[in-house]
N, C-alpha and C positions, 0 to 999 in steps of 0.2 A: 504494500500500500504506500502511495506517494506521500511524503511529508512536505508540506508547503510552508515556506517562511514568508510572513507578511507583517505589516506594521501593527504595533499594539494599539488597540482601540479601547475606548472607555467601557464598552460592553464586555471586554475581556477581563475586567478587573477581578471579578469573583472567581473565575476559573484560574487566573494567575495566582491569586492568593492561595487557592486550594493546592496548586502545584508547589508553591513555596512551603506550605505546611508539610508536604510529603518529603521535601528535599532538604530543609534546614531545621536546625535545632529550634525548639519553641521559644527559647530565650531571645533568639535573634530576630524572630518574626516581626515584632513591633517596629523594628528599625529598617525593614526592607521596603523600599518604594515599589509600588505596583502600578504606577500611573505612567502615561506617555511622557516623553518619547521612548520608544523601545520596539522590540520585535517579538513575535511568538511563532512557535512551530506548531502546525496544526496537522493532525492525522485524522482523516475523515472529518469529524466535527469537534474532536477533542484536542485541547491544547496540551501538548506533550513537552513543551520547552518554552523558555522565555528569557529575555534579557532586557534590562532597563538601563537607560543612559541619561546623562545630564550634560548641559553646556553652561559655561560661565566665562566672564571676561578675565583676561590676564593683563599683565602690565604691557605698556607700549602698544596698545591697540590689538594685541593678540587675543586669540580665543582658545579656551581649553575645553576638553570634553572628558567625561568619565564613564566607565562601565561600572555601574553600581551593584548590580546583582545579576547572576547568571545561573540558571538551573535547567535540568532536563529530567523528565520522568524516568524512573528506573528501567521501565520496559523498553525504552528506546536508546539507552546508553550503549555506546560502542558502534552506533550507526552514523556517526558524524554530525549529529544534530547540533551539539554544542559548537562545533567548528563553524557550521553554517550560520549560527546565531551571532557568533563573534565577528565573522566576516561582514554580516549585514550591519552590525553596530559600527564597526570601523569604517565601512564605506559611507554610512550615514554621517558620522561625525566629521570625516574628512570633507565630504561634500558641503557640510555646514561651515566649513572654514576653520575647524579646530586644528591648530598646528601642533599641539601637545595633547596627548591622550593618556589618562591615568586609570589605574585600577588597583585594588588592594586584595591580596591573596594571603590566606593563612599559610605560614611557613612550611607546614607539612602537606599542604594540598598540592601535590606535585602534578596531578592531572590537570588542574586549572593553570598552574604555573607553566606547564609545557604549551598550553594553548597560546599564552602571551609571549613566551620566550621565542617561539618559532615565528612570531609576527613582529619582531623588532623591539619588543619591550625589554626593559632591564630594571633590576631593583636599584633604587636610589638609597644610598645611606643617608643618615641624618645630616652629615656634613654636606653632602651634595645638595640635599634639599635646601639647607640654609644658604649655601652659596648661590643657588639658582633663584630663590624666592624671598630670602631675607625676612623682613617683618611681615610680609604677606603670607608666610607659611601657614599660620593658623587658619586663615581664610581658605587656602588650598585644601587643608585637611577637612575643613567643614564641608566644602563642596564635593569632596571625594569620599565622604563618610569615613575618614581616617582618624577621627578625634579619639575614639575609645575602642577600636577593634583590636583588642589585646592579641599580640603575637602575629598580626598581619604585616606583611611586607608591602612597601610602597613601590609600585611598578609604573614606569613611564615610557612613552614612545615619542620621539620627536625633540628630545632635549640633548644638546651637546654640552658635556661638562667634563671636568677633570676626573681621573680615576678615583675610586673610593679608597679610603685609608682604613683597612680593617683594624689596625692597632688602635687608631684614634677612636673607632666605634666602641670597643669594649672599655676603653678608658672613660669615655663619656658615660657609658652605663654604670661603671663602678663609682665614679665620683658623683654622678647624678643621684644615685641612691644614697650616697653619703650626705649630700646636701639635704635630701628629703628627711633623713633621720635627724639631722641637726634642726631642721624646721619643726619636726615633731616635738623634739625636746624643748624648743623655745615655746611652742604652744602649750606644753604641759607645765611650763614655769619651773623646769628643773634647774634650780639655782646653781647647783654644782657644775653645770655644763654651759653656763651663759657667758663665760669669758671667751674672748676670741681664740685664745690658744687652745682652750678645751674643746671648743666647737671644731677647730681645725683638726685636732686629734681625732674627734668623732668621725669626721669626714674620711680621714685617712684609714681609720680602723674599719669602717664599713666598706670602703674601697678594697681594702686588703681581704676581707671576707668574700666579697664578690670575685676578687682576683683569684682566691683559692679555688673557688668553683670553676672559674675559667681555665686555670692552669691544669686542673684535673681533667677537664674535657679535652683540652688541646693535647695533653700528654697521651691520653688514650687514643685519640684520633691518629696521632703520629705512630703509636704502637700498632694500630690496625692498618696503617699504610694508606690512609685516606686524607685528602686535602680538604680542609674545612676553613670557614671564616666566621667571624662573629657578626651577627646582625642585631642592632639595638631594637627594642620595642618602643619606639618613640611615641606611638599612639597611647601607650599605657601611662605616659607621664602625667596626663590630666587626671587620671584616676588616682595615681599615687599622691599627687599634690592635694587633691580633694580629701583623701583619707587623712593626710597629715594635718591639714588645716582645720577641717570640720570635725573629724573623729579623733584627732590626736593619736593616730595609729600609724603603722608602717605597712604599706603594701609594696613589696619588692617588684621591680621590673628589670631583672638582670639581663634580658636579652638571651640569645642562645646561639650555639654554633650549628651551622648547616653546611652541607657539601658545597664546595666552591663553584662547581660547574653549574651553569644555568639550567641544564637539562639533567634530571635524575629522577629515579623512581623510589618512592618511599618503601615499597615492598622489597626492593633489592637491597636497600640500605638499612633495613630494620635492625639486623643484629649489630651493625656498626653503631647505629644511633643508640641502641640499648646499652652497649658497653660504654659509650660516651656519657650517657645519662648517669650510669653507675659511677663513672669517673668524676662527675661533677657533684654528686650527692655525698659520696662516702667521705671526702675530706672535710666537708662542712659538718657532717654528722659526728665525725671524730672530734672536731673542734668543740661541739656541744658537750660531748662527754668529758673532754679535757677541761673545759671551763667549769663544769659542774664539780669535777674533782678538785680543781684549784680553789673553789669557793669554800671547800671544807678543810683547807690546810692552815687556817688561822693566820692568814696574812694580814697586814695592816689594812685599815678600812679603805683608803683610796684605791689600793690594788684590787680589793674585793669588789668595790663598786664598778671598776672598769671591767673586771671579769664578768660581773653580772650583766652589764650592758652588752658585752660581746656575746655572751650566751643567749641573751634575748634576741639580738639581731640574727645570729646564726640559726636559732630555732625558728624564727619567722621565715627565713629564707628556705631552710631545708623542709619546713612544713609545707609550704606552697610547692616546693620542688618534688616532694615525695608522696604526698597524701591525696592529691586531687587529679586523677587522670582523665576527668571528663570535661566537656564543654561548659563554660568558656575558658577553662584553665588548661586546655590540652596543649598549649604552647610550652608549658613547663615540662621538666624531665619525667614527671610521673607518667605522662601519657606514653612517652617512648618506652619506659620500663614495662608498662602494662601491655603495650602492643608487642613487645619483644618476648616477655616471659612473665605471665601473671604471678607465678610462684615467687620469682625474685622480687617483683614489686611488693607482694604481700610481706615478704621478709623485711625488706627495707622500710616499709610503712610501719611494721611492728617495732623495729628498732627506733624509728623516729618517735613513735608514741611513747616508748620507754624513756627516750631522751626528754620529751615534754614533761613526763611525770616525775623525773628525778628531783629530789628536794634541793 
């Protein structure tokens, strides 16, 4: 039966919402646009695929476009429907004068990533985004739905920019989390940490804990013989800042390491990613146990206070990284462990819970 691609119409909205309910996690549904412009794939009279796009002005009279949501029904996957929808969306945006086209894809969604990598898209690091758009970057994130899509990478076609600096990316993640913790302590009124020198040490300590996780993952990747790079989760910064300011808590956004090549399959890399996840979790978990032991060695009070803070930060990081393998937290290492070996995930989760319960 022939599948026809046509423009999205207002009369298609109910059917498209039903398709999205079948294709996406329910938490994500309220944030998915289902209105024109866009395209749908129709088999007989049933909508079996859909893509929604948007357009917005850029600097110097340029125009940008974004592919906001793309889905196909399970029964037609593997028949090229998604590719045809992407092609229709790209042709439409180009004909409308969009010189730069954006999309956001979850880092482990390699089927969608391949759709865009083979059509001239590439992932932009936070540094590349800042150099290209400067103070207008929050506006670009808003228009492309990249403000709070935790673990999604920012893809663009039509932008010439300098190569990314992966080392700078993980340093940004490390020190960015440190600044968020310092902001959290300030909001709590922690008088012991309000001096500039103490706050600077807090930032360095948190960056060191994030760096411990990063070093473990990079070391395992080298041992497994795969080339990886760090991608920051810049879209999670808004959530982290909100938690620090409004709730006086810490929500870590450490980023993660992914294979360096633009085209890769999650299924083929599952065991490598599982070992890398283990390499990132275990050092931080050992730090938790070490800090807990140190707090019972009757050291002087300032040292005990710093150990307690390091233990708290490490516990928060390893908790998110080891205990929650489901959406919307599947960008953390727990998802990789669960997908690789549920038994190993359960063992690590148990050790993490023991660490949380230590006096």
